[in-house]
TORTITOR-343217 format. One line per 4 residues: number of its first residue (from 0); for each residue x, y, z of N, C-alpha, C. Coordinates in steps of 0.05 Angstrom, whole numbers, plus 5000, padded with zeros to 4 digits. Last residue first. Layout:
BEGIN
NUM = X,Y,Z,X,Y,Z,X,Y,Z ~ ...
END
This chain:
BEGIN
193 = 2161,7420,6282,2142,7415,6260,2154,7397,6239 ~ 2164,7430,6351,2177,7419,6327,2155,7413,6306 ~ 2146,7450,6398,2140,7465,6374,2153,7454,6350 ~ 2117,7434,6458,2133,7423,6436,2126,7437,6410
189 = 2110,7493,6498,2100,7468,6487,2119,7459,6465 ~ 2135,7521,6561,2132,7520,6532,2121,7493,6522 ~ 2104,7543,6618,2120,7521,6606,2114,7520,6577 ~ 2112,7606,6644,2094,7590,6627,2112,7568,6614
185 = 2125,7625,6713,2133,7621,6685,2113,7603,6670 ~ 2082,7668,6752,2095,7643,6747,2103,7639,6718 ~ 2055,7717,6754,2079,7714,6770,2094,7688,6765 ~ 2029,7762,6705,2029,7736,6717,2056,7732,6732
181 = 2031,7808,6677,2027,7811,6706,2027,7784,6720 ~ 2043,7809,6623,2016,7799,6631,2010,7804,6661 ~ 2093,7832,6616,2072,7838,6597,2045,7831,6608 ~ 2124,7815,6657,2126,7843,6651,2104,7851,6631
177 = 2115,7760,6658,2103,7777,6678,2104,7807,6672 ~ 2131,7719,6628,2117,7740,6614,2105,7761,6633 ~ 2179,7675,6620,2168,7692,6641,2157,7717,6627 ~ 2179,7608,6596,2179,7637,6591,2168,7652,6615
173 = 2217,7551,6585,2200,7566,6604,2202,7595,6597 ~ 2232,7493,6551,2227,7522,6549,2208,7532,6571 ~ 2260,7444,6541,2252,7453,6568,2248,7483,6569 ~ 2283,7464,6481,2287,7443,6501,2280,7455,6528
169 = 2262,7474,6413,2265,7483,6441,2269,7459,6459 ~ 2261,7501,6348,2269,7479,6366,2270,7491,6394 ~ 2233,7543,6328,2238,7520,6310,2246,7496,6326 ~ 2187,7594,6341,2205,7574,6352,2208,7551,6332
165 = 2188,7657,6313,2175,7631,6311,2195,7611,6322 ~ 2183,7724,6340,2198,7701,6329,2180,7676,6329 ~ 2193,7792,6350,2174,7771,6344,2189,7748,6331 ~ 2253,7802,6390,2235,7809,6368,2214,7787,6366
161 = 2284,7786,6434,2288,7813,6423,2269,7821,6400 ~ 2272,7757,6493,2266,7753,6465,2266,7781,6452 ~ 2327,7752,6538,2301,7764,6531,2297,7760,6501 ~ 2359,7696,6570,2356,7716,6548,2328,7727,6546
157 = 2358,7656,6608,2361,7684,6617,2358,7705,6595 ~ 2386,7608,6565,2374,7614,6591,2380,7642,6600 ~ 2384,7631,6497,2394,7615,6519,2381,7623,6545 ~ 2368,7631,6430,2361,7641,6456,2371,7621,6477
153 = 2385,7652,6369,2393,7631,6388,2387,7643,6416 ~ 2347,7666,6311,2356,7673,6337,2364,7648,6353 ~ 2355,7678,6245,2351,7656,6264,2363,7664,6290 ~ 2320,7727,6206,2343,7719,6222,2336,7696,6240
149 = 2273,7741,6182,2286,7717,6172,2311,7709,6187 ~ 2279,7810,6187,2260,7788,6181,2275,7765,6169 ~ 2336,7827,6227,2318,7831,6204,2299,7807,6202 ~ 2373,7864,6276,2358,7840,6268,2340,7847,6244
145 = 2396,7910,6295,2405,7900,6269,2391,7874,6260 ~ 2378,7919,6346,2368,7937,6326,2375,7927,6298 ~ 2410,7885,6376,2382,7877,6371,2370,7894,6348 ~ 2475,7873,6351,2457,7891,6364,2428,7884,6357
141 = 2498,7805,6353,2490,7829,6339,2475,7848,6358 ~ 2542,7752,6349,2528,7770,6368,2523,7796,6352 ~ 2532,7692,6311,2544,7719,6314,2528,7735,6335 ~ 2547,7629,6286,2534,7644,6307,2548,7671,6310
137 = 2546,7618,6215,2560,7619,6241,2543,7635,6261 ~ 2520,7620,6165,2527,7594,6176,2542,7594,6203 ~ 2506,7672,6156,2528,7661,6140,2538,7635,6152 ~ 2482,7675,6221,2484,7688,6195,2509,7677,6181
133 = 2444,7666,6276,2460,7651,6257,2459,7666,6230 ~ 2451,7708,6334,2437,7698,6311,2456,7680,6295 ~ 2441,7735,6398,2457,7716,6382,2439,7707,6359 ~ 2439,7805,6417,2428,7778,6415,2446,7761,6397
129 = 2439,7865,6457,2451,7847,6437,2437,7820,6438 ~ 2406,7892,6491,2421,7908,6471,2432,7890,6449 ~ 2338,7875,6508,2367,7870,6508,2381,7887,6487 ~ 2288,7916,6536,2299,7902,6512,2329,7898,6515
125 = 2272,7948,6577,2277,7919,6583,2289,7904,6559 ~ 2261,7997,6557,2284,7995,6574,2292,7966,6580 ~ 2214,7987,6530,2237,7995,6515,2263,7992,6531 ~ 2179,7978,6572,2186,7956,6554,2211,7962,6538
121 = 2176,8030,6593,2188,8009,6609,2196,7985,6592 ~ 2149,8056,6552,2176,8065,6559,2191,8043,6575 ~ 2101,8028,6554,2118,8027,6530,2146,8035,6536 ~ 2084,8045,6605,2089,8016,6600,2106,8013,6575
117 = 2077,8100,6597,2097,8090,6616,2104,8061,6611 ~ 2034,8098,6561,2059,8111,6553,2082,8102,6572 ~ 1995,8074,6593,2004,8061,6569,2031,8072,6560 ~ 1988,8113,6633,1998,8087,6640,2009,8072,6616
113 = 1967,8155,6601,1992,8159,6616,2004,8132,6623 ~ 1919,8131,6584,1939,8139,6564,1966,8143,6577 ~ 1893,8127,6634,1899,8103,6618,1920,8109,6597 ~ 1888,8181,6649,1903,8162,6665,1911,8137,6650
109 = 1854,8200,6607,1881,8211,6612,1899,8192,6627 ~ 1809,8169,6616,1823,8167,6590,1851,8178,6593 ~ 1793,8185,6668,1802,8157,6663,1817,8155,6637 ~ 1783,8243,6658,1804,8233,6676,1812,8204,6671
105 = 1740,8254,6626,1766,8258,6614,1788,8245,6632 ~ 1695,8249,6659,1698,8230,6637,1727,8231,6625 ~ 1700,8293,6691,1703,8267,6703,1707,8245,6682 ~ 1688,8333,6652,1714,8332,6665,1720,8304,6678
101 = 1634,8320,6639,1654,8322,6618,1682,8319,6631 ~ 1609,8323,6690,1610,8298,6675,1632,8298,6654 ~ 1616,8378,6701,1629,8358,6718,1631,8330,6704 ~ 1584,8399,6661,1613,8405,6660,1628,8385,6678
97 = 1533,8381,6679,1543,8373,6653,1573,8377,6651 ~ 1531,8406,6730,1531,8377,6728,1542,8367,6701 ~ 1531,8460,6715,1553,8450,6731,1554,8419,6730 ~ 1482,8462,6687,1507,8467,6672,1531,8456,6688
93 = 1447,8454,6730,1448,8434,6708,1474,8437,6692 ~ 1455,8500,6761,1461,8473,6773,1464,8453,6750 ~ 1484,8556,6725,1461,8539,6735,1471,8512,6745 ~ 1527,8606,6748,1523,8583,6730,1502,8565,6742
89 = 1501,8672,6762,1520,8650,6764,1514,8628,6745 ~ 1432,8685,6766,1460,8695,6770,1478,8671,6774 ~ 1377,8690,6720,1393,8676,6741,1421,8688,6743 ~ 1345,8709,6681,1352,8727,6703,1368,8714,6725
85 = 1337,8681,6637,1315,8680,6656,1322,8696,6681 ~ 1385,8687,6612,1362,8701,6600,1338,8701,6620 ~ 1417,8654,6644,1422,8683,6644,1398,8698,6633 ~ 1396,8604,6630,1395,8612,6658,1399,8643,6660
81 = 1408,8602,6576,1380,8603,6584,1377,8613,6613 ~ 1465,8600,6581,1452,8622,6567,1423,8624,6575 ~ 1472,8551,6607,1481,8576,6620,1467,8600,6608 ~ 1451,8517,6569,1439,8518,6595,1447,8543,6610
77 = 1486,8526,6527,1458,8533,6523,1445,8535,6550 ~ 1533,8505,6551,1532,8533,6543,1503,8542,6539 ~ 1518,8451,6557,1524,8467,6581,1523,8497,6574 ~ 1513,8437,6504,1489,8436,6521,1494,8452,6546
73 = 1566,8442,6488,1546,8459,6476,1521,8460,6493 ~ 1588,8401,6518,1597,8429,6524,1577,8449,6512 ~ 1562,8358,6493,1557,8364,6521,1566,8392,6529 ~ 1585,8363,6441,1556,8364,6445,1549,8371,6474
69 = 1638,8354,6452,1630,8380,6441,1600,8384,6445 ~ 1635,8302,6470,1644,8322,6489,1635,8350,6478 ~ 1621,8277,6422,1602,8276,6445,1609,8297,6466 ~ 1667,8287,6390,1641,8299,6383,1621,8299,6406
65 = 1726,8305,6422,1708,8283,6416,1681,8296,6410 ~ 1774,8325,6455,1769,8326,6426,1753,8302,6418 ~ 1787,8319,6508,1763,8334,6502,1757,8336,6472 ~ 1835,8294,6510,1812,8279,6520,1786,8293,6513
61 = 1871,8333,6497,1863,8315,6476,1839,8298,6484 ~ 1882,8356,6547,1865,8371,6528,1855,8352,6505 ~ 1917,8316,6566,1891,8321,6579,1872,8336,6561 ~ 1959,8322,6531,1945,8297,6532,1918,8300,6545
57 = 1975,8374,6545,1964,8369,6518,1949,8342,6517 ~ 1993,8365,6597,1970,8384,6593,1958,8380,6565 ~ 2036,8330,6590,2012,8321,6603,1988,8339,6598 ~ 2068,8333,6524,2064,8342,6552,2037,8334,6564
53 = 2091,8279,6489,2070,8299,6490,2066,8307,6519 ~ 2150,8260,6457,2136,8262,6482,2116,8285,6481 ~ 2142,8230,6393,2153,8251,6409,2137,8254,6435 ~ 2137,8159,6394,2127,8185,6386,2142,8205,6403
49 = 2177,8105,6372,2166,8122,6393,2158,8148,6382 ~ 2180,8040,6351,2176,8067,6343,2164,8083,6366 ~ 2230,7996,6371,2203,8006,6376,2201,8034,6367 ~ 2271,7968,6319,2267,7984,6343,2238,7991,6346
45 = 2306,7945,6275,2288,7931,6293,2286,7947,6319 ~ 2308,7991,6219,2320,7979,6243,2298,7965,6260 ~ 2282,7975,6152,2291,7992,6174,2301,7976,6198 ~ 2268,7949,6106,2248,7949,6128,2257,7967,6151
41 = 2310,7958,6069,2283,7957,6060,2263,7962,6083 ~ 2357,7955,6098,2352,7979,6083,2322,7981,6075 ~ 2350,7904,6118,2351,7926,6137,2346,7952,6122 ~ 2353,7874,6071,2328,7875,6086,2327,7898,6106
37 = 2407,7882,6058,2386,7890,6039,2359,7893,6054 ~ 2431,7857,6102,2435,7886,6097,2414,7897,6079 ~ 2415,7804,6093,2407,7818,6118,2410,7848,6114 ~ 2441,7794,6045,2412,7794,6046,2402,7808,6071
33 = 2494,7795,6064,2485,7814,6043,2455,7816,6043 ~ 2495,7752,6101,2499,7780,6110,2489,7800,6090 ~ 2444,7704,6094,2470,7714,6085,2471,7743,6094 ~ 2411,7672,6149,2412,7691,6126,2441,7697,6118
29 = 2423,7604,6165,2411,7630,6171,2410,7647,6146 ~ 2443,7553,6159,2461,7575,6154,2449,7602,6161 ~ 2401,7519,6176,2428,7513,6184,2446,7538,6181 ~ 2352,7538,6157,2354,7530,6185,2382,7524,6194
25 = 2350,7597,6120,2359,7569,6120,2363,7562,6149 ~ 2304,7641,6085,2325,7635,6104,2332,7606,6102 ~ 2259,7662,6060,2285,7661,6045,2308,7656,6063 ~ 2211,7661,6083,2228,7682,6092,2255,7682,6077
21 = 2191,7614,6061,2178,7639,6054,2195,7663,6061 ~ 2224,7577,6088,2226,7580,6058,2214,7607,6050 ~ 2205,7584,6140,2233,7589,6134,2237,7594,6104 ~ 2151,7567,6133,2157,7594,6142,2186,7602,6135
17 = 2159,7514,6117,2145,7532,6099,2151,7561,6107 ~ 2185,7492,6161,2199,7492,6135,2185,7511,6116 ~ 2146,7496,6202,2170,7512,6203,2184,7514,6176 ~ 2078,7496,6178,2103,7482,6186,2127,7501,6185
13 = 2034,7546,6205,2047,7533,6183,2071,7517,6193 ~ 2016,7576,6247,2002,7551,6241,2014,7535,6219 ~ 2046,7622,6248,2048,7605,6271,2033,7578,6267 ~ 2033,7649,6200,2058,7634,6202,2059,7615,6226
9 = 1981,7666,6170,1984,7654,6196,2009,7637,6199 ~ 2000,7687,6114,1979,7668,6121,1986,7654,6147 ~ 2043,7717,6100,2021,7731,6112,1998,7713,6121 ~ 2078,7685,6073,2083,7688,6102,2060,7703,6116
5 = 2063,7686,6020,2058,7662,6035,2062,7666,6065 ~ 2077,7740,6004,2049,7730,6001,2044,7705,6018 ~ 2132,7751,6010,2113,7763,6028,2085,7749,6027 ~ 2188,7720,6006,2162,7715,5993,2140,7725,6012
1 = 2253,7744,5996,2230,7743,6014,2204,7740,5999 ~ 2305,7704,5969,2288,7727,5966,2263,7723,5984
END
């Protein structure tokens, strides 16, 4: 049975045996299939949650939903109104500057949100479809979406890590995190035996 209370205390700093016990798993046999099915019903599939695609024009409009933007737009409207009351024609210079600031401020937010959405889509495409786990004491190939909390992953050369995981054993581990960090060289793993 899964002990949520003890696993919430920084699992990466606890001994492997404590983490494995808290997850109700076993370093030799892994999870029982019945327990894995129960956890999948409880926690759902191991997939990235994606939002419905928001059109670009809506994302751009969302950049203007901010109290400071409302304040600046109100200031621009008051400036235009005062200019009209004083007999000016067209939009005043001050109002144009305020509106330009509002629009120029929206552009970086829109671009950053667009890049983040594309990065998430790219990460989703890089996820492996299958992985190897130990369940019921045997190695099995599973769909990545069927992984559950407490599964023991077997990673081999060239495998992508399909979920958050704690290393229990490693031999000459090198990781390539360039898709996440932009770094070009592999990171040499550290001894993680506990």
